[in-house]
C-alpha positions in Angstrom: -9.9 22.1 -44.8 -9.0 24.3 -41.9 -7.3 23.0 -38.5 -8.5 24.4 -35.5 -5.8 26.4 -33.4 -4.1 23.9 -30.8 -5.5 26.0 -27.5 -9.1 25.2 -29.0 -8.5 21.8 -29.3 -6.6 21.8 -25.3 -9.7 23.8 -24.3 -12.2 21.4 -25.9 -10.8 18.1 -24.2 -10.8 19.9 -20.6 -13.9 19.4 -18.7 -16.4 21.9 -18.2 -16.4 23.6 -15.0 -19.4 22.7 -12.4 -22.2 25.2 -12.2 -21.8 28.1 -9.9 -24.6 26.2 -7.6 -22.1 23.1 -7.1 -19.2 25.2 -5.9 -17.8 24.2 -2.7 -18.5 26.4 0.3 -15.9 25.2 2.5 -13.6 28.0 3.6 -10.3 27.7 4.8 -8.5 30.3 7.6 -6.3 31.3 4.9 -8.8 31.7 2.3 -11.2 33.6 4.6 -8.6 35.9 5.4 -7.2 36.6 1.9 -10.3 37.2 0.2 -12.9 38.3 2.9 -10.4 40.5 5.4 -11.1 44.0 3.5 -14.6 43.4 3.2 -14.7 42.4 6.9 -13.2 45.5 7.9 -15.6 47.7 6.1 -18.7 46.4 8.2 -17.3 45.7 11.8 -18.2 48.7 13.9 -15.6 49.8 16.9 -16.4 48.4 20.1 -18.0 50.8 22.6 -16.4 51.5 25.8 -17.7 50.9 29.3 -18.7 53.7 31.2 -16.3 54.8 34.3 -17.6 54.0 37.4 -18.9 56.9 39.1 -17.3 57.6 42.0 -18.5 60.6 43.3 -18.4 61.3 46.7 -21.7 61.7 48.5 -21.4 60.8 51.9 -18.4 61.2 54.3 -18.0 59.4 57.6 -15.5 59.8 60.3 -14.1 56.6 62.6 -11.6 57.4 65.7 -9.5 54.9 66.5 -7.6 53.9 69.7 -5.8 51.3 71.7 -7.4 50.0 74.7 -4.5 48.8 77.5 -6.8 47.3 79.9 -8.8 44.7 77.6 -6.5 42.0 77.8 -6.1 42.2 81.9 -5.9 38.6 83.3 -7.9 40.2 86.6 -10.9 41.4 84.6 -13.9 39.7 85.5 -17.3 38.4 83.7 -19.2 41.8 85.0 -16.2 43.7 83.0 -17.5 44.8 79.5 -15.5 46.3 76.5 -16.6 49.8 76.8 -16.1 50.2 80.9 -12.3 48.2 80.5 -11.8 50.8 77.4 -13.0 53.8 78.6 -9.4 55.1 79.3 -7.9 54.6 75.8 -4.9 55.7 73.9 -6.3 57.3 70.8 -4.8 57.0 67.4 -6.5 59.4 65.2 -9.5 60.1 63.2 -10.4 58.7 59.5 -12.4 60.8 57.1 -14.2 58.4 54.8 -15.9 59.5 51.6 -18.3 57.0 50.2 -19.6 56.5 46.7 -23.3 56.7 47.0 -24.1 57.0 43.7 -22.4 53.5 42.4 -23.6 51.4 45.3 -26.2 53.1 47.0 -27.1 50.2 49.1 -24.0 49.5 50.6 -23.3 53.1 51.4 -26.5 53.5 53.0 -26.3 50.3 55.1 -22.6 51.5 56.4 -23.7 55.0 57.0 -26.6 53.5 59.1 -24.5 51.8 61.1 -22.1 54.5 61.9 -24.5 56.9 62.9 -26.9 54.2 65.3 -27.3 55.3 68.9 -27.2 52.1 70.3 -25.9 49.6 67.5 -22.9 51.3 66.2 -19.3 50.5 65.2 -18.3 52.7 68.1 -16.9 50.4 70.7 -16.0 47.4 67.8 -12.5 45.9 67.4 -10.3 45.6 64.7 -10.2 42.2 64.5 -7.8 41.4 62.0 -4.4 42.7 60.4 -2.8 41.5 57.3 0.4 43.1 57.3 0.9 45.0 54.0 -2.8 44.3 52.8 -5.5 45.5 54.9 -7.4 45.4 57.9 -10.8 44.1 59.0 -13.5 45.7 61.3 -17.0 45.2 61.8 -17.0 41.5 62.7 -20.5 40.4 64.4 -21.1 39.0 67.7 -21.4 40.4 71.2 -21.3 43.8 72.4 -19.6 43.4 75.5 -17.3 41.9 73.7 -16.2 44.6 71.2 -18.2 43.0 68.0 -21.2 44.4 66.1 -24.8 43.7 66.7 -26.4 44.8 63.3 -29.4 47.2 63.5 -32.7 45.6 63.3 -34.1 47.8 60.6 -30.6 47.5 58.2 -32.1 46.6 54.6 -30.9 43.4 52.5 -28.1 44.6 50.4 -28.7 42.9 46.6 -25.9 44.8 45.4 -23.7 41.3 46.8 -25.0 39.7 43.8 -25.0 42.5 41.2 -22.0 42.4 39.0 -21.8 46.0 38.6 -20.7 46.6 41.9 -17.4 44.8 41.9 -16.1 47.0 39.2 -13.6 48.9 41.2 -10.3 47.2 42.2 -8.2 47.4 45.5 -5.4 49.4 43.8 -4.0 51.4 46.4 -4.0 51.9 50.3 -6.9 53.7 51.8 -9.9 51.8 50.1 -12.8 51.1 52.0 -14.5 47.5 50.7 -17.5 45.6 52.0 -15.5 42.2 53.2 -17.3 39.2 51.3 -14.6 36.6 50.1 -12.6 37.8 53.8 -15.9 38.2 55.9 -15.1 36.0 59.0 -18.4 36.0 60.7 -19.1 32.9 62.5 -21.3 30.2 60.6 -24.5 30.2 63.3 -24.5 34.0 62.4 -24.2 33.7 58.4 -27.2 31.2 58.5 -30.2 33.6 60.1 -32.3 34.6 57.7 -32.0 38.2 59.0 -28.3 38.2 58.4 -26.8 41.6 57.0 -23.1 41.4 56.7 -21.3 44.8 57.8 -18.0 43.9 58.2 -15.6 46.1 56.1 -12.0 46.2 55.4 -9.5 49.1 54.4 -6.3 48.7 52.3 -3.3 49.5 54.2 -0.8 49.5 51.0 1.7 50.0 49.9 0.9 47.9 47.0 -2.3 46.9 45.4 -4.4 43.7 46.6 -5.6 42.1 43.4 -6.8 39.0 45.5 -9.5 41.1 46.7 -10.8 42.1 43.4 -14.4 40.7 41.9 -14.9 39.7 45.3 -15.8 42.1 47.7 -17.2 45.6 46.9 -14.8 49.2 47.3 -17.4 51.6 48.5 -15.4 54.4 49.8 -12.0 55.5 49.9 -10.1 57.6 53.0 -10.2 61.5 52.8 -8.0 62.1 55.8 -6.2 60.0 58.1 -4.2 57.6 55.9 -1.3 58.0 58.4 -3.8 56.5 60.6 -4.3 53.6 58.7 -0.5 53.1 58.0 -0.3 53.2 62.2 -2.7 50.5 62.3 -0.9 48.2 59.5 2.2 48.4 61.5 0.8 47.0 64.8 2.0 43.2 65.4 0.1 40.2 65.0 0.2 36.5 66.0 1.6 34.4 63.3 1.6 30.8 64.1 4.9 29.1 63.3 5.3 27.4 59.8 4.8 23.5 61.3 1.6 25.0 63.1 0.2 26.0 59.8 1.3 22.8 58.0 -0.6 20.9 60.7 -3.3 22.9 60.2 -3.7 22.6 56.5 -3.4 18.5 57.5 -6.2 18.7 60.0 -8.2 20.8 57.6 -7.7 18.2 54.8 -8.9 15.3 57.2 -12.0 17.5 58.0 -11.2 18.1 61.3 -13.5 21.0 62.0 -10.9 22.5 64.9 -8.5 23.6 62.2 -10.9 26.4 61.2 -11.2 27.5 64.9 -7.6 27.8 65.2 -7.3 29.9 62.1 -9.2 32.3 63.8 -6.7 33.3 65.9 -4.3 34.2 63.1 -3.7 37.6 62.1 -5.3 39.2 65.1 -3.2 42.4 66.5 -1.6 41.4 69.7 -2.7 45.0 70.8 -6.4 45.9 71.1 -7.5 48.5 68.2 -11.1 49.6 68.4 -13.0 52.2 66.6 -13.5 54.4 69.8 -16.2 56.9 68.3 -18.0 57.4 64.5 -20.7 59.1 62.9 -21.6 61.5 60.0 -19.8 64.7 58.8 -22.4 66.9 57.4 -20.8 69.2 54.9 -22.1 72.2 52.8 -21.3 70.2 49.7 -21.8 66.8 50.0 -20.0 65.8 46.5 -16.9 65.8 45.2 -15.3 65.6 41.8 -15.2 61.6 41.4 -11.7 60.2 41.2 -10.9 56.6 40.5 -9.2 54.8 42.7 
């Protein structure tokens, strides 16, 4: 009698493999990497790069800045308004701003409208705050006689303030013009008005970037001429409270004291009266310039 080979006997004693449709489908990370990585690399497609923001300069405006020596005079009367007190001022110089009208057309249109309005422009309004080594703020709304802005009644509602695409540019260098949103310090009673239109803006002063402003404020232009004027404004001394006052203010805010916010409104205000003495649009034969990212 012929005996079967030992390998055949061993094979007969082993359990038969389960049917293919009953194999477990649990995959571990290791098995997935070992068995499917080549096939995944064959079907994956390269990611599509995001288009660069269009920073073509479509419009140019100018702003003249000056220092008013008479505004803080103690002998001024209630009849003295800002324009009369600052009729004789010390000029600092002119900024020429290039605006990104293709990137944020509504923001640019509103800014240009306030620059060119015959009676309710940025002219004779204050630089209200300076943050050394970062930026300065202008365009604070309020009373014209106090050097604050009154917005033209026909200014459009700026829907770009809720459009994520408008926040793509970073505050990466000195001389960038940005619509102030997170840093806006207009009074709450003004902001609660249904007709409120934000026209406060900031200009970065350098020397470094301001990453805390990114994704929260809309960069809509750049300084084409007059960066030395920006530097001169940035060096003007400002009111800085002592550390103990800051600590007490933080405690008062924690306790819900509304006076804490009112007190902070005076921080970083320039100790000299810096204001926009004139502004308007510059008409050029070629309104657009080659795009340059800030």
